[in-house]
C-alpha positions in Angstrom: 116.5 82.9 111.2 118.3 86.1 110.5 122.0 86.7 110.6 123.2 89.7 112.5 124.3 91.5 109.4 121.2 90.8 107.3 118.5 93.6 107.0 114.8 93.1 106.7 115.1 94.5 103.2 116.9 91.5 101.8 114.4 89.0 103.4 113.2 86.7 100.4 109.5 87.5 101.1 110.0 91.2 101.1 111.8 90.9 97.8 109.0 88.8 96.3 106.2 91.2 97.5 108.2 94.1 95.9 108.6 92.3 92.7 105.0 91.6 92.7 103.9 95.1 93.2 106.5 96.1 90.6 104.6 93.8 88.1 101.4 95.4 89.1 102.7 99.0 88.4 103.9 98.0 84.9 100.6 97.0 83.7 99.0 99.3 81.1 95.8 99.6 83.1 97.6 100.6 86.3 99.7 103.1 84.4 96.7 104.8 82.8 94.9 105.0 86.2 97.9 106.5 87.8 98.1 109.0 85.0 94.5 110.0 85.1 94.9 110.4 88.8 97.8 112.8 88.4 95.9 114.8 85.9 92.8 114.9 88.2 95.0 116.2 91.0 96.4 118.9 88.8 92.9 119.9 87.8 91.7 120.1 91.4 94.8 122.2 92.5 94.0 124.7 89.5 90.1 124.4 89.7 89.7 127.6 91.8 91.3 129.6 88.8 89.8 127.5 86.1 86.2 127.7 87.5 86.6 131.2 88.8 86.2 130.9 92.6 89.8 131.9 93.6 88.3 134.7 95.7 86.9 132.0 98.0 90.2 131.6 99.7 89.3 128.8 102.2 88.1 126.6 99.4 90.6 127.6 97.1 93.6 126.7 99.4 91.7 123.3 100.4 91.5 122.5 96.5 95.1 123.5 96.0 96.4 121.4 98.9 94.0 118.5 98.1 95.0 118.5 94.3 98.8 118.6 95.2 98.5 115.6 97.6 96.5 113.6 95.0 99.1 114.5 92.3 102.0 113.5 94.7 100.3 110.3 95.4 100.0 109.5 91.8 103.7 110.4 91.2 104.6 108.1 94.2 102.4 105.3 92.8 104.0 105.6 89.5 107.5 105.9 90.6 107.6 103.4 93.5 104.3 101.5 93.7 106.1 98.7 95.8 106.9 101.2 98.4 103.8 103.5 98.4 101.0 100.9 97.8 100.4 101.0 101.5 99.1 104.7 101.2 96.7 103.8 98.3 93.7 104.2 100.8 94.4 107.9 101.1 93.3 108.7 97.6 89.8 107.7 97.9 89.6 109.6 101.2 91.0 112.7 99.5 88.2 112.2 96.8 85.4 112.0 99.3 86.8 115.2 101.1 86.7 117.0 97.7 83.2 116.0 97.3 82.1 117.3 100.6 84.5 120.2 101.2 82.3 123.0 99.6 79.7 122.4 102.5 82.3 121.9 105.1 84.9 124.8 104.5 83.8 127.6 106.6 83.1 131.0 105.0 82.4 129.9 101.5 79.6 131.1 99.3 79.0 128.2 97.1 78.3 128.4 93.4 77.0 125.7 91.0 80.2 125.6 89.1 82.1 125.3 92.2 80.1 122.4 93.6 80.1 120.6 90.2 83.8 120.9 89.9 84.5 119.6 93.3 81.9 116.7 93.2 82.9 115.4 89.7 86.7 115.7 90.4 86.2 114.0 93.9 84.3 111.2 92.4 86.9 110.7 89.8 89.6 110.6 92.3 87.7 108.4 94.6 87.1 105.8 91.9 90.8 106.0 90.5 92.0 105.5 94.1 89.8 102.5 94.7 91.1 101.1 91.4 94.6 101.5 92.3 94.2 99.9 95.7 92.2 97.0 94.0 95.0 96.4 91.5 97.6 95.9 94.2 95.3 93.8 96.3 94.1 91.5 93.3 97.5 90.6 92.3 98.6 89.8 95.8 95.4 87.9 96.6 95.8 85.6 93.7 99.4 84.8 94.3 98.8 84.2 98.0 96.0 81.7 97.3 98.1 79.6 95.1 100.5 78.6 97.8 
């Protein structure tokens, strides 16, 4: 039972969940995964200029926005995983979008470099996103089964 002045933020179960996710985010494997995801997002954002398809404005903007979104997710996971873990499913979806976007964005003349860049970076982001999601779920699942 809660008292009138007590907020949900101070509930013992909420505090325990946040502490659990903080422990997950302090693990070296989680930190490496988040760092790699950040770098993949930065590469994706800059890939139109690195690979040389900046003139394809539709796909260039798509890559820029997708890459920035992935990088911002990685920063969120790094700085406050206990509060952002619920958005971890977005990273694999962005990775899948990166894979298929060369064929779905209208008005794009694709090249081999453009396709390879998007597909490889999309696979990397998808796998890293699934890894971050699994890391948060694995720790929570083990602790819940012990009760």
